[in-house]
C-alpha positions in Angstrom: -0.1 0.1 -0.1 0.7 3.7 0.0 1.0 5.8 3.2 -1.8 8.4 3.0 -3.0 11.2 5.3 -5.8 10.2 7.7 -7.6 13.3 7.0 -7.3 16.9 5.4 -8.9 19.7 6.8 -10.5 22.0 4.3 -11.3 25.6 5.0 -13.5 27.6 2.6 -14.1 31.4 2.6 -17.4 32.2 4.3 -18.7 35.4 2.6 -21.0 36.3 5.4 -17.9 37.0 7.5 -16.5 39.5 5.0 -13.2 39.3 3.0 -10.1 37.4 3.9 -7.5 40.3 4.2 -4.6 38.4 6.0 -3.2 35.0 5.6 -0.9 33.8 8.3 0.7 30.8 6.7 2.1 29.6 3.4 2.2 26.4 1.5 4.5 23.9 3.2 4.2 25.6 6.6 4.0 23.0 9.6 1.1 24.4 12.0 -0.1 23.3 15.3 -3.8 23.0 16.5 -4.9 26.5 17.4 -2.4 28.3 15.0 -3.7 31.2 13.1 -4.5 30.4 9.4 -6.3 33.5 7.9 -8.4 36.5 9.1 -11.4 38.2 7.8 -12.2 41.9 7.8 -15.8 42.9 8.1 -16.5 46.4 9.2 -20.3 46.1 8.9 -20.2 42.8 11.0 -18.2 44.6 13.7 -20.8 47.2 14.0 -23.6 44.7 14.1 -21.9 43.0 16.9 -21.5 46.4 18.8 -25.1 47.2 18.3 -26.3 43.8 19.6 -24.1 44.2 22.8 -25.5 47.6 23.2 -28.9 46.4 22.8 -28.3 43.7 25.4 -26.8 46.0 27.9 -29.9 48.5 27.5 -32.4 45.7 28.1 -30.6 44.5 31.2 -30.9 48.2 32.6 -34.4 48.5 31.6 -35.1 45.2 33.6 -33.4 46.6 36.7 -35.6 49.8 36.4 -38.8 47.7 36.3 -37.6 45.5 39.3 -37.0 49.0 41.1 -40.2 50.3 40.4 -41.8 47.0 41.6 -40.0 47.2 44.7 -41.1 50.7 45.5 -44.8 49.9 44.6 -44.7 47.0 47.2 -43.4 49.5 49.9 -46.2 51.9 49.0 -48.8 49.2 49.0 -47.6 48.2 52.6 -47.8 51.7 53.8 -51.1 52.6 52.2 -53.5 54.1 54.6 -56.9 53.9 52.6 -58.5 51.0 50.8 -58.9 53.1 47.7 -55.1 54.1 47.8 -54.0 50.5 48.2 -56.3 49.4 45.3 -54.8 51.8 42.9 -51.3 50.8 43.8 -52.4 47.0 43.3 -53.4 47.9 40.0 -50.2 49.6 39.2 -48.3 46.8 40.4 -50.0 44.3 38.0 -49.2 46.7 35.1 -45.5 46.8 36.1 -45.3 43.0 36.6 -46.6 42.5 33.1 -44.2 45.0 31.8 -41.3 43.2 33.6 -42.1 39.9 32.0 -42.4 41.3 28.5 -38.8 42.9 29.1 -37.3 39.5 30.2 -38.5 37.9 26.9 -37.0 40.9 25.2 -33.7 40.3 27.1 -33.7 36.5 25.9 -34.1 37.8 22.3 -31.3 40.1 22.7 -29.1 37.4 24.2 -29.9 35.3 21.2 -29.0 37.9 18.7 -25.7 38.7 20.3 -24.9 35.0 20.5 -25.6 34.9 16.6 -23.5 38.0 15.9 -20.7 36.6 18.2 -20.7 33.3 16.2 -20.8 35.1 12.8 -18.6 38.1 13.5 -17.0 37.8 16.9 -13.8 35.5 15.8 -12.5 36.8 12.6 -9.6 34.6 12.7 -9.7 31.1 11.6 -7.2 28.5 13.4 -6.0 25.1 12.6 -7.9 22.3 14.0 -5.1 19.8 14.2 -1.3 19.7 13.8 -0.5 19.5 10.2 1.1 20.9 7.1 -0.5 23.5 4.8 -0.8 22.0 1.5 -3.0 24.5 -0.4 -3.8 28.2 -0.4 -5.9 29.7 -3.2 -4.5 33.2 -3.2 -7.0 34.3 -5.8 -9.7 34.4 -2.9 -7.8 36.9 -0.8 -9.5 40.3 -0.7 -12.1 39.0 -3.0 -15.8 40.0 -2.6 -18.3 37.1 -3.0 -21.8 36.5 -2.5 -23.0 34.2 0.3 -23.4 30.7 -0.9 -21.0 31.2 -3.8 -19.0 28.1 -4.3 -15.4 29.2 -4.8 -13.7 26.0 -3.8 -11.3 25.2 -1.0 -9.4 28.3 0.2 -6.9 26.6 2.7 -6.1 22.8 3.2 -4.1 21.4 6.1 -2.9 17.9 5.9 -3.3 16.1 9.3 0.3 14.8 10.5 -0.8 13.4 13.8 -1.4 9.9 12.2 -1.7 8.3 8.7 -3.2 5.4 6.9 -2.5 2.6 4.6 -5.2 1.0 2.7 -4.8 -2.8 1.9 -6.6 -5.7 0.5 -7.1 -9.3 1.7 -8.3 -12.3 -0.1 -11.4 -14.3 1.0 -9.4 -16.9 2.4 -7.7 -14.4 5.0 -10.4 -12.1 5.5 -11.8 -13.6 8.8 -8.4 -13.6 10.1 -8.2 -9.7 10.2 -9.9 -7.9 12.9 -10.4 -4.2 13.9 -7.8 -3.0 16.6 -5.4 -5.9 15.4 -1.8 -4.8 15.7 0.3 -4.9 12.5 3.8 -3.9 11.4 4.3 -1.6 8.5 7.4 -2.1 6.4 9.2 0.2 4.1 9.0 -1.3 1.0 12.6 0.1 -0.1 14.3 -0.7 2.9 12.8 -3.6 4.9 14.8 -2.8 8.2 12.6 0.4 8.5 9.3 -0.4 10.3 6.6 1.2 12.3 3.8 -0.1 14.4 0.2 0.1 13.1 -3.4 -0.9 14.0 -6.3 -2.1 11.8 -9.1 0.4 12.1 -11.5 -0.8 9.4 -12.2 -4.2 7.6 -14.8 -4.1 4.8 -17.6 -6.9 5.1 -18.2 -6.4 1.3 -15.6 -7.4 -1.4 -13.8 -5.2 -3.6 -16.1 -3.8 -6.2 -19.2 -4.1 -4.1 -18.5 -0.8 -2.6 -17.5 1.0 -5.9 -13.9 0.4 -5.7 -11.5 0.1 -8.5 -9.9 -3.4 -9.2 -6.6 -1.6 -9.3 -3.3 -2.2 -11.0 -0.9 -5.1 -10.6 1.1 -3.1 -8.3 -1.7 -2.2 -6.0 -2.9 -5.8 -5.8 0.4 -6.7 -4.0 -0.4 -6.8 -0.2 0.7 -8.2 3.1 4.4 -8.3 2.4 4.3 -8.4 -1.4 2.8 -11.7 -2.1 1.0 -11.6 -5.4 -2.7 -12.2 -5.1 -4.7 -14.6 -7.1 -7.0 -12.3 -9.3 -9.7 -15.2 -9.2 -10.1 -14.6 -5.5 -12.7 -11.7 -4.0 -10.6 -9.3 -2.1 -11.6 -7.2 0.8 -10.3 -3.7 1.5 -9.1 -2.8 5.0 -7.4 0.3 6.6 -4.5 0.5 8.8 -3.7 3.6 11.1 0.0 4.7 11.7 1.0 7.1 14.3 3.1 10.0 13.3 6.9 8.7 13.5 10.2 9.5 11.8 10.3 8.2 8.3 6.5 8.0 8.1 5.9 10.0 4.8 2.8 10.5 2.7 3.5 8.5 -0.7 5.9 6.1 0.5 5.2 2.5 -0.6 5.1 -0.1 2.3 4.2 -3.5 3.1 1.7 -4.4 5.9 2.9 -7.4 7.9 0.6 -9.3 10.4 1.9 -10.9 13.5 3.4 -14.4 12.6 1.1 -17.3 13.7 2.1 -18.5 17.2 4.3 -21.4 17.5 3.6 -24.3 19.8 5.5 -24.7 22.8 6.4 -28.5 21.9 8.2 -28.3 18.6 7.0 -31.6 17.8 3.4 -30.5 17.6 2.2 -29.4 14.1 0.0 -26.4 14.0 -1.4 -24.7 10.8 -3.2 -21.7 10.2 -7.1 -22.7 9.8 -7.0 -21.3 6.0 -4.5 -23.9 5.0 -7.1 -26.7 5.7 -9.5 -28.0 3.0 -12.7 -29.5 4.4 -14.7 -32.2 2.3 -17.4 -34.3 3.4 -16.5 -34.2 7.1 -12.8 -34.9 6.1 -9.8 -32.4 6.1 -7.0 -32.2 3.9 -3.7 -30.3 2.9 -2.1 -29.4 -0.2 1.6 -30.6 -0.1 4.4 -29.9 -2.5 6.1 -33.3 -3.5 8.5 -33.4 -6.4 7.6 -29.7 -7.3 3.9 -30.9 -7.8 0.8 -30.4 -5.6 -0.7 -33.2 -4.0 -3.8 -33.3 -1.8 -3.5 -35.5 1.5 -6.0 -36.3 4.1 -5.1 -35.2 7.7 -6.4 -35.9 11.1 -6.9 -32.7 13.1 -7.1 -31.9 16.7 -8.1 -28.7 18.7 -8.4 -25.3 17.0 -7.1 -22.3 18.9 -6.6 -18.7 17.8 -7.0 -19.5 14.1 -4.6 -22.4 14.2 -5.4 -26.1 14.2 -3.3 -29.0 15.5 -2.5 -31.5 12.9 -2.5 -35.1 14.7 -1.4 -37.2 11.5 -0.9 -37.0 7.7 1.9 -34.5 7.5 5.3 -34.2 9.0 7.5 -31.1 9.9 9.6 -31.9 6.9 6.6 -31.3 4.3 6.2 -28.3 2.3 2.5 -26.9 2.5 0.7 -25.1 -0.5 -1.7 -22.6 0.0 -5.1 -23.9 -1.0 -5.8 -21.9 -4.1 -8.9 -22.8 -5.8 -7.0 -23.1 -9.1 -4.9 -26.1 -7.6 -5.3 -29.5 -9.0 -3.4 -32.8 -8.7 -0.1 -32.4 -10.2 -0.2 -28.7 -10.5 3.5 -27.6 -10.6 4.6 -25.5 -7.6 7.8 -23.9 -6.5 9.1 -24.3 -3.0 10.1 -21.2 -1.3 11.7 -20.6 2.1 10.0 -17.3 3.1 6.9 -18.5 4.7 5.6 -15.9 7.2 8.6 -13.6 6.9 6.2 -10.8 6.5 3.4 -11.9 8.8 0.7 -13.7 7.0 2.5 -13.6 3.6 2.4 -16.9 1.6 3.3 -17.0 -2.0 2.9 -20.6 -3.4 4.4 -22.9 -1.1 5.4 -22.5 2.4 7.4 -25.0 4.9 5.3 -25.4 8.0 8.4 -25.4 10.4 
């Protein structure tokens, strides 16, 4: 696969905020989350914000005045001498109470208006949402007037550098052996001594093509250590995430290596990954390479643990095992190799079981 950015933050010019008058970065700059990217200038927006702030302050003062008037009326009612005077004051109190409730509603409206203005005009500087590299700035949009809703394209793009991804494909035989959160090793394709840890973040439940994916080139179909995939098998996309580290560069070609199958404590016990077994009519078989030809032999199996099955009889540690490609037939010519599992789950054509 190829190392890709996990995400790219795209910032468009919001015409309602005004014009972009200042850009604080240039293409290629490394930025941290919170760093300034660009600033709007909008004199009318600033004026609207000040008017809404003043309106809110005036509304608060008006409510304070109404509350003071009610307090004074309560005192007057308490000190009233005649029933007539007290009735008149009670009527005034009812009117003032209604006025106060109306002003409280107006206060809430003023708060909402100010919040809207603050959201729209209060922060005229846009900042980076994550650590990254600025990879695009459309200078043509600086100091340009635009109508609200006009689609001018992305103004600034920031590529996330906190983590990266590699997209791979796995054939139908190995699909069930890959799980989300499974640890993997990423290997530099040009220098296998350079490796980085990774983690599976997504495994498609649908084969390639079912999700609108392309079949890809011969090079892109090489996966999990470089073993060439059989074009007749269904392939399932999966994604691996890699934390930022020295040497992890976008565009670098890499292999995805899965943990090698666990070895038995007793070296005399034969264990095979489950995908090497062929089941037919309640019996189990394994393809062997004998005299450079494929031969199907029956085996007796034991317990199965962690995607491996104990082989009780039928093969020995000296036998060479052939991956059960659907195209295999008795007598198919095969080539014995010595690189089984050197890159995790890689199997080319034939692999020794020891």
